[in-house]
C-alpha positions as CSV (number, residue, x, y, z in Angstrom):
1,M,-5.3,43.5,65.1
2,S,-6.3,39.8,65.2
3,G,-5.5,37.5,62.4
4,S,-9.2,37.2,61.6
5,S,-9.7,40.9,61.4
6,A,-6.6,41.2,59.2
7,F,-8.0,38.6,56.8
8,Q,-11.3,40.5,56.7
9,S,-9.5,43.7,56.0
10,V,-7.7,42.2,53.0
11,G,-10.9,40.6,51.8
12,R,-12.8,44.0,51.9
13,R,-9.9,45.8,50.2
14,V,-9.9,43.3,47.3
15,I,-13.7,43.4,46.9
16,D,-13.8,47.2,47.2
17,T,-11.0,47.5,44.6
18,E,-12.8,45.2,42.2
19,A,-16.1,47.0,42.7
20,A,-14.4,50.3,41.9
21,A,-13.0,48.7,38.8
22,L,-16.4,47.6,37.6
23,T,-17.7,51.1,38.1
24,A,-14.8,52.3,35.9
25,L,-15.6,49.6,33.3
26,S,-19.3,50.7,33.2
27,A,-18.2,54.3,32.6
28,S,-15.9,53.3,29.8
29,L,-18.5,51.6,27.6
30,G,-19.1,53.4,24.4
31,E,-19.8,53.0,20.7
32,S,-17.5,50.0,20.4
33,F,-19.8,48.1,22.8
34,D,-22.8,49.0,20.6
35,A,-20.9,47.9,17.6
36,A,-20.0,44.5,19.2
37,V,-23.6,43.8,20.1
38,A,-24.7,44.7,16.6
39,L,-22.0,42.5,15.0
40,I,-23.1,39.5,17.1
41,L,-26.8,40.1,16.3
42,A,-26.1,40.2,12.6
43,A,-24.0,36.9,12.7
44,K,-25.5,34.0,10.9
45,G,-23.4,31.5,12.8
46,R,-22.1,31.1,16.3
47,V,-20.0,33.2,18.7
48,I,-16.6,31.6,19.3
49,V,-15.0,32.7,22.5
50,S,-11.3,32.0,23.1
51,G,-8.6,32.9,25.7
52,M,-5.6,31.4,27.3
53,G,-5.0,30.7,31.0
54,K,-7.3,32.6,33.4
55,S,-8.8,34.4,30.4
56,G,-9.6,31.0,29.0
57,H,-11.6,30.2,32.1
58,I,-13.5,33.5,31.7
59,A,-14.0,32.7,28.0
60,R,-15.6,29.4,28.8
61,K,-18.1,31.1,31.2
62,I,-18.9,33.8,28.7
63,A,-19.6,31.2,26.0
64,A,-21.8,29.3,28.4
65,T,-23.7,32.4,29.4
66,F,-24.2,33.4,25.7
67,A,-25.5,29.9,24.9
68,S,-28.0,29.8,27.8
69,T,-29.4,33.2,26.9
70,G,-30.3,32.8,23.3
71,T,-26.9,33.4,21.5
72,P,-25.4,30.2,20.2
73,A,-21.8,30.0,21.3
74,H,-18.9,27.7,22.3
75,F,-15.4,27.9,23.6
76,V,-12.4,27.1,21.5
77,H,-9.0,26.6,23.3
78,P,-6.3,28.5,21.4
79,A,-3.7,25.7,21.8
80,E,-6.2,23.1,20.5
81,A,-7.2,25.6,17.7
82,S,-3.6,25.4,16.5
83,H,-3.9,21.6,16.2
84,G,-7.0,21.3,14.2
85,D,-9.8,23.0,16.1
86,L,-9.5,26.1,13.8
87,G,-11.9,24.0,11.7
88,M,-14.6,24.8,14.3
89,L,-14.6,28.4,13.0
90,A,-16.6,29.1,9.9
91,K,-18.0,31.9,7.7
92,G,-20.9,33.6,9.5
93,D,-19.3,33.2,13.0
94,V,-18.0,35.9,15.2
95,V,-14.9,35.4,17.3
96,I,-14.3,37.0,20.7
97,V,-10.7,36.7,21.9
98,L,-9.7,37.6,25.5
99,S,-6.3,38.7,26.6
100,N,-5.5,41.3,29.2
101,S,-2.2,42.2,27.6
102,G,-3.4,41.7,24.1
103,E,0.0,40.0,23.3
104,T,-0.7,36.3,24.4
105,P,1.4,34.3,21.9
106,E,-0.9,31.3,21.9
107,L,-3.7,33.4,20.4
108,S,-1.7,34.3,17.2
109,D,-3.0,31.4,15.1
110,I,-6.7,31.9,15.9
111,V,-6.3,35.7,15.3
112,A,-4.5,35.0,12.0
113,Y,-7.2,32.6,10.9
114,T,-9.9,35.1,11.4
115,R,-8.0,37.6,9.3
116,R,-7.3,35.1,6.6
117,F,-10.9,34.0,6.2
118,A,-12.6,37.4,7.0
119,I,-14.3,36.1,10.2
120,P,-15.2,39.1,12.3
121,L,-13.0,39.5,15.4
122,I,-13.9,41.2,18.7
123,G,-10.8,41.7,20.9
124,V,-10.9,42.3,24.6
125,A,-7.7,43.7,26.1
126,S,-6.5,46.5,28.4
127,R,-4.1,48.0,25.9
128,P,-5.5,49.7,22.8
129,D,-2.2,49.6,21.0
130,S,-1.8,45.8,21.6
131,T,-1.6,43.4,18.7
132,L,-5.0,41.9,19.6
133,C,-6.7,45.3,19.6
134,R,-5.0,46.4,16.4
135,Q,-6.0,43.2,14.6
136,S,-9.6,43.3,15.8
137,D,-12.5,44.5,13.8
138,I,-14.0,45.8,17.1
139,P,-11.6,46.3,20.1
140,L,-13.2,46.4,23.5
141,V,-10.6,48.1,25.7
142,L,-10.6,47.5,29.5
143,P,-9.6,50.3,31.8
144,Q,-5.9,49.8,32.9
145,L,-6.2,49.5,36.7
146,G,-3.7,46.9,37.7
147,E,-4.6,44.0,39.8
148,A,-6.1,43.6,43.3
149,C,-3.1,41.6,44.6
150,G,-1.0,44.8,44.8
151,T,1.9,43.1,42.9
152,G,0.2,43.3,39.5
153,V,0.8,39.7,38.7
154,V,-2.3,37.8,39.8
155,P,-5.3,38.1,37.4
156,T,-8.1,39.5,39.6
157,I,-9.4,42.9,38.5
158,S,-8.7,42.1,34.8
159,T,-10.6,38.9,34.9
160,T,-13.4,40.4,36.9
161,M,-13.9,43.2,34.4
162,T,-13.7,40.7,31.5
163,L,-16.3,38.5,33.1
164,A,-18.6,41.5,33.7
165,L,-18.1,42.7,30.1
166,G,-19.1,39.3,28.9
167,D,-22.3,39.3,31.1
168,A,-23.1,42.8,29.8
169,L,-22.9,41.6,26.2
170,A,-25.0,38.5,26.9
171,I,-27.8,40.4,28.6
172,A,-27.8,43.2,26.0
173,L,-28.2,40.5,23.3
174,M,-30.8,38.6,25.4
175,E,-33.0,41.6,26.0
176,H,-32.8,42.7,22.4
177,R,-34.0,39.2,21.3
178,K,-36.7,39.3,24.0
179,F,-35.4,36.0,25.4
180,T,-38.0,35.0,28.1
181,P,-37.8,32.9,31.2
182,E,-39.7,30.2,29.3
183,N,-37.0,30.3,26.6
184,F,-34.3,30.0,29.3
185,R,-36.0,27.0,30.8
186,D,-35.9,25.2,27.4
187,V,-32.1,25.3,27.5
188,H,-31.8,24.9,31.3
189,P,-34.2,22.2,32.3
190,G,-32.2,20.8,35.2
191,G,-31.8,21.9,38.9
192,K,-33.9,24.2,41.0
193,L,-33.9,26.9,38.4
194,G,-35.2,24.6,35.8
195,A,-37.9,23.5,38.2
196,R,-38.9,27.1,38.8
197,L,-39.3,27.7,35.1
198,S,-41.4,24.6,34.5
199,K,-44.7,25.2,32.7
200,V,-48.0,24.0,33.9
201,A,-48.2,21.8,30.8
202,D,-44.9,20.1,31.8
203,L,-46.5,18.9,35.1
204,M,-50.2,18.6,34.6
205,H,-52.3,15.4,34.3
206,T,-54.2,14.8,31.0
207,G,-56.4,12.3,29.2
208,D,-57.9,9.5,31.3
209,E,-56.4,10.9,34.5
210,L,-58.7,13.9,34.4
211,P,-61.7,13.8,36.8
212,M,-64.3,15.0,34.3
213,V,-68.1,14.5,34.3
214,R,-71.0,15.9,32.3
215,P,-73.4,18.5,33.7
216,D,-76.2,15.9,33.8
217,T,-74.1,13.3,35.6
218,P,-75.9,12.0,38.8
219,M,-74.0,13.0,42.0
220,G,-73.5,9.3,42.9
221,D,-71.4,8.9,39.8
222,V,-69.6,12.2,40.5
223,L,-68.6,10.9,43.9
224,L,-67.2,7.8,42.3
225,T,-65.2,9.8,39.8
226,I,-63.7,12.0,42.6
227,S,-62.8,8.9,44.6
228,Q,-61.2,7.1,41.6
229,K,-59.2,10.0,40.2
230,G,-57.8,11.1,43.5
231,F,-57.7,14.8,43.1
232,G,-60.5,15.6,45.5
233,V,-62.4,17.5,42.8
234,A,-64.4,16.9,39.7
235,G,-64.6,19.1,36.7
236,I,-67.8,19.6,34.7
237,A,-67.1,19.7,31.0
238,T,-69.4,21.2,28.3
239,P,-69.9,19.2,25.1
240,D,-67.3,21.4,23.3
241,G,-64.7,20.7,26.0
242,R,-64.9,23.8,28.1
243,L,-65.0,23.9,31.9
244,A,-68.5,24.8,33.1
245,G,-67.6,24.4,36.8
246,V,-66.0,22.3,39.5
247,I,-67.2,20.3,42.4
248,T,-65.0,20.4,45.6
249,D,-65.4,19.2,49.2
250,G,-67.0,22.6,50.0
251,D,-69.7,22.0,47.3
252,L,-70.4,18.6,48.7
253,R,-70.8,19.9,52.2
254,R,-73.1,22.7,51.1
255,H,-75.4,20.2,49.3
256,M,-75.2,17.4,51.9
257,Q,-79.0,17.3,52.3
258,G,-80.3,15.2,49.5
259,L,-76.9,15.2,47.7
260,L,-77.6,12.1,45.7
261,D,-80.8,13.5,44.3
262,H,-78.8,16.2,42.4
263,T,-76.9,16.3,39.2
264,A,-73.4,17.7,38.8
265,A,-74.6,21.0,37.3
266,E,-76.8,21.6,40.3
267,V,-74.0,21.2,42.8
268,M,-71.0,22.7,41.0
269,T,-69.3,26.1,41.5
270,A,-69.5,27.8,38.1
271,N,-66.7,29.9,36.6
272,P,-63.9,28.3,38.7
273,T,-60.3,29.6,38.9
274,T,-58.2,28.2,36.1
275,V,-54.6,28.7,34.8
276,P,-53.3,28.7,31.2
277,A,-51.4,25.5,30.3
278,G,-48.6,27.6,29.0
279,A,-48.1,29.5,32.3
280,L,-45.2,28.9,34.6
281,A,-46.0,26.3,37.3
282,E,-44.7,28.9,39.8
283,L,-47.6,31.1,38.9
284,A,-50.0,28.2,39.4
285,V,-48.6,27.7,42.9
286,A,-49.1,31.3,43.7
287,V,-52.7,31.1,42.6
288,M,-53.3,28.0,44.6
289,N,-51.8,29.5,47.7
290,D,-53.8,32.7,47.3
291,R,-57.1,30.9,46.8
292,K,-56.3,28.2,49.4
293,I,-56.9,25.4,47.0
294,T,-54.9,22.3,46.1
295,C,-55.4,21.9,42.4
296,L,-56.2,23.9,39.3
297,F,-57.7,23.0,35.9
298,A,-55.5,24.2,33.0
299,L,-56.9,25.5,29.8
300,N,-55.3,25.6,26.3
301,D,-55.1,28.6,24.1
302,A,-58.7,28.0,22.8
303,G,-60.0,28.0,26.4
304,R,-60.7,24.3,26.5
305,I,-59.7,21.9,29.2
306,A,-56.1,20.7,28.8
307,G,-55.3,19.2,32.2
308,I,-55.3,19.4,35.9
309,L,-52.4,20.4,38.2
310,H,-52.1,19.4,41.8
311,I,-50.0,21.2,44.4
312,H,-48.2,17.8,45.0
313,D,-47.1,17.8,41.4
314,C,-45.3,21.1,42.0
315,L,-43.7,19.8,45.2
316,R,-42.4,16.7,43.5
317,A,-40.9,18.8,40.7
318,G,-39.2,21.1,43.1
319,V,-41.2,24.2,42.1
320,I,-41.9,24.9,45.7
């Protein structure tokens, strides 16, 4: 067997072993999981997640996932907690402590603090008779499956299961709270994901930038508006701010004969395609692609003109 094939064999063995562990974890979920979710939902404060070593890295990620999915949370390092950061815990909070063995000595102060001040404690460990599980209000016990290294000393299966358990809690909470993609974008505005979750209202042009004319506007003035505003279209607004129609290049070509003798209302296409200002910009892009157009007027909740979105705005924002 070549060196490369040997490496692949080890890699597949580790991944298959961890996949089997996650299946076992899924099967092990029970009433304690329901109780943990209910406890967090009832909390008036934040979720404090703590752990030492590799469990600490997992705890940071779990806290970040909670915070980005509608459950206020932060990580507290157990060693720092013993030197003043216990003050970050307060009545109304829920504490989640991670320790595969359930006997990590650095966690003793944070566990004792929760007991002293009646702060609910969720313990995650693989031994139900461990100190952490016995002290917890709700113990979440991981299946005892060893580690993927074969020697039982490298945190692999245990950390993978703990991470997955944290994700399971976060998504259960998120779905119960009906946390939407729009909510997610509010706490995750950066990067490609933030761009994909941008709303039309975040990118559209408003006010004096809008290429708007009245129904009785002479076509000579309409052409001037189209040229000045640079969107290649003009919108025809009713007196109460609604969109009566649009004039595009196609409309101009269809009325080329005697164009300047017409008014905007005589040339426009009525009932044009629009998009809600509160919709995701990604939806607007899909509509533009489907209709083979380059811009859309956006309407507010009352059905009145709120802005205009061009395909180039979406490109610049990284939506496409």
